[in-house]
C-alpha positions in Angstrom: -4.0 196.5 177.8 -6.7 198.9 178.8 -5.0 199.7 182.1 -1.7 200.3 180.2 -3.5 202.9 178.0 -5.1 204.5 181.1 -1.6 204.8 182.7 -0.1 206.3 179.6 -2.9 208.9 179.5 -2.4 209.7 183.2 1.3 209.9 182.8 0.9 212.4 179.9 -1.4 214.5 181.9 1.1 214.5 184.8 3.9 215.5 182.5 1.9 218.4 181.1 0.9 219.5 184.6 4.5 219.3 185.7 5.6 221.4 182.7 2.9 224.0 183.5 4.0 224.2 187.1 7.6 224.5 186.1 6.8 227.4 183.9 4.9 229.1 186.6 7.7 228.7 189.1 10.2 230.1 186.6 8.0 233.1 185.9 7.4 233.7 189.6 11.1 233.7 190.4 12.3 236.0 187.6 12.2 239.1 189.8 14.0 237.3 192.6 16.7 236.2 190.2 17.1 239.8 189.0 17.6 241.1 192.5 20.0 238.2 193.2 22.1 239.1 190.2 22.2 242.7 191.4 23.3 241.6 194.9 25.9 239.3 193.4 27.4 242.2 191.5 27.6 244.2 194.7 29.1 241.4 196.7 31.6 240.8 193.9 32.7 244.4 193.9 33.1 244.3 197.7 35.2 241.2 197.4 37.4 242.7 194.8 37.9 246.0 196.7 37.7 245.1 200.4 39.8 248.2 201.5 37.4 250.6 199.8 34.4 248.8 201.2 35.9 249.0 204.7 36.6 252.7 204.3 33.1 253.3 203.2 31.6 251.5 206.1 34.0 253.3 208.5 33.0 256.6 207.0 29.3 255.9 207.4 29.8 254.8 211.0 31.9 257.8 212.0 30.2 260.6 210.0 26.7 259.4 209.2 25.3 258.9 205.8 24.2 262.6 205.2 27.5 264.1 206.2 29.5 261.5 204.3 27.4 262.3 201.2 28.2 266.0 201.6 31.9 265.3 202.0 31.9 263.0 199.0 30.2 265.7 196.9 32.9 268.2 197.9 35.7 265.8 197.2 34.2 265.0 193.8 34.0 268.7 192.9 37.6 269.2 193.9 38.7 266.2 191.9 36.9 267.4 188.8 38.5 270.8 189.2 42.0 269.4 189.6 41.5 267.0 186.7 40.6 269.8 184.3 43.9 271.6 184.7 
């Protein structure tokens, strides 16, 4: 009977230790899960609009990121001006 009681105490200690470790793992992975959700949204957008993603990659490859940003800024300005009319 005494060994049964000792096993029950040991089991309870292991269960508490396991719960503590599980909580620590969950807290430690929270930032990773946040980044993974952000990446998942980006991947989902690319999958829904593959043509736009392909055009963006082609633009960066041909023009470079700085020049593409300048062109996009000009196009946005023209779009906003045309839209106001």
